[in-house]
C-alpha positions in Angstrom: 0.0 0.0 0.0 1.2 3.5 -0.8 0.8 6.1 2.0 -0.7 8.9 -0.1 -2.7 6.8 -2.5 -6.5 7.5 -2.4 -7.3 4.0 -3.8 -5.1 2.4 -1.1 -7.0 4.4 1.5 -10.3 3.2 0.0 -9.1 -0.4 0.1 -8.0 0.0 3.7 -11.3 1.6 4.7 -9.7 4.9 5.6 -11.9 6.6 2.9 -15.5 5.5 2.4 -16.6 4.0 -0.8 -19.6 2.2 -2.2 -18.5 -1.4 -2.9 -19.8 -3.3 -5.9 -17.6 -6.4 -5.5 -14.6 -7.3 -3.4 -12.4 -10.4 -2.8 -8.9 -10.9 -1.5 -7.3 -9.5 -4.6 -9.5 -6.7 -6.0 -12.1 -4.2 -5.1 -14.8 -2.7 -7.4 -16.6 0.4 -6.2 -18.6 3.2 -7.7 -16.6 6.1 -9.0 -17.5 9.2 -7.0 -17.9 11.2 -10.2 -20.6 8.9 -11.7 -19.9 10.0 -15.3 -23.0 8.0 -15.9 -25.1 6.0 -13.3 -23.2 2.9 -12.5 -19.7 4.2 -13.3 -17.5 1.7 -11.5 -13.8 1.3 -10.8 -12.0 -2.0 -10.5 -8.7 -1.8 -8.7 -6.1 -4.4 -7.6 -5.6 -4.4 -3.8 -1.9 -4.6 -4.4 -0.6 -1.1 -5.2 0.7 -0.9 -8.7 0.9 2.4 -10.6 -0.3 1.1 -13.9 -0.7 -1.8 -16.3 3.0 -1.8 -17.0 3.7 -3.0 -13.4 1.4 -6.1 -13.7 2.9 -9.5 -13.7 1.0 -12.5 -15.0 -0.4 -13.4 -11.6 -1.8 -10.0 -10.9 -3.2 -9.7 -14.4 -5.0 -13.0 -13.9 -6.4 -11.8 -10.6 -7.6 -8.5 -11.9 -8.4 -8.9 -15.6 -10.5 -12.1 -15.2 -13.0 -10.1 -13.1 -13.8 -7.7 -16.0 -16.5 -9.8 -17.7 -18.3 -10.4 -14.4 -18.3 -6.8 -13.4 -19.3 -5.7 -16.9 -22.3 -8.1 -17.0 -23.5 -7.0 -13.6 -23.4 -3.3 -14.6 -25.2 -4.0 -17.9 -27.8 -6.1 -16.1 -28.6 -3.6 -13.3 -30.4 -1.2 -15.6 -32.3 -2.2 -18.8 -31.8 1.3 -20.1 -28.0 0.6 -20.6 -27.3 0.3 -24.3 -23.5 -0.2 -24.1 -20.4 -0.1 -21.8 -17.0 1.5 -22.2 -14.2 -0.3 -20.4 -11.2 2.1 -20.1 -7.8 1.7 -18.6 -5.6 4.9 -18.6 -1.8 4.5 -18.1 0.2 7.6 -17.6 -0.7 11.2 -17.2 -0.7 11.8 -21.0 -3.2 9.0 -21.3 -5.5 10.7 -18.7 -4.5 8.7 -15.7 -5.2 10.9 -12.7 -4.9 8.5 -9.8 -1.6 6.5 -10.0 -2.9 3.3 -8.7 -4.0 1.0 -11.6 -7.7 1.0 -12.2 -10.2 0.1 -14.8 -13.3 2.2 -15.5 -16.6 0.7 -16.4 -18.8 3.5 -17.9 -22.4 2.5 -18.7 -23.7 4.1 -21.8 -27.4 5.1 -21.9 -27.3 7.3 -25.0 -24.9 9.2 -27.2 -25.9 12.5 -25.5 -24.7 12.0 -21.9 -21.5 14.0 -21.8 -18.9 11.1 -22.2 -17.0 10.8 -25.4 -13.8 9.2 -26.8 -12.2 10.3 -30.1 -10.0 8.0 -32.2 -8.2 9.9 -34.9 -8.3 8.2 -38.3 -4.7 8.2 -39.6 -5.3 5.5 -42.2 -4.1 7.7 -45.0 -0.8 8.2 -43.2 0.3 4.6 -43.2 0.8 2.0 -45.9 1.2 -1.8 -45.3 5.0 -1.6 -45.2 5.0 1.1 -42.6 2.5 -0.8 -40.5 4.6 -4.0 -40.7 7.7 -2.0 -39.6 5.8 -0.8 -36.5 4.5 -4.3 -35.8 8.0 -5.8 -36.2 9.5 -3.3 -33.7 6.7 -4.1 -31.2 7.2 -7.9 -31.6 10.9 -7.5 -30.7 9.8 -6.2 -27.3 7.3 -8.9 -26.4 8.1 -10.6 -23.1 7.4 -14.3 -22.9 
């Protein structure tokens, strides 16, 4: 646990939260901001800053809970039409709390104030350029 980490304090019960699910490895609780009703965070109880600090064991403990939490959120309100599952890693990627967490944001309509934008850079890359990028990434895979 990290001394000044808000999520560690929530896990330890020092800061109140509204728990959706908890076991020995993870805690899922409602995000205080409630971007949309049901906005939930899933955090590992072990303090890790981001996904880059996960080992295989922690990944299994955390990531295998995603479908269960997603289905529970979808099923709690028949008005939910979709669900964004978001994991931000690093400040430039909009991570604001530096304890790894996964957002579950229920989507009720396209007009609720939440959006994501993926730039279309298709015209900037040909097959050869894409293969060069993929090849460089493949050299960094850890087995």
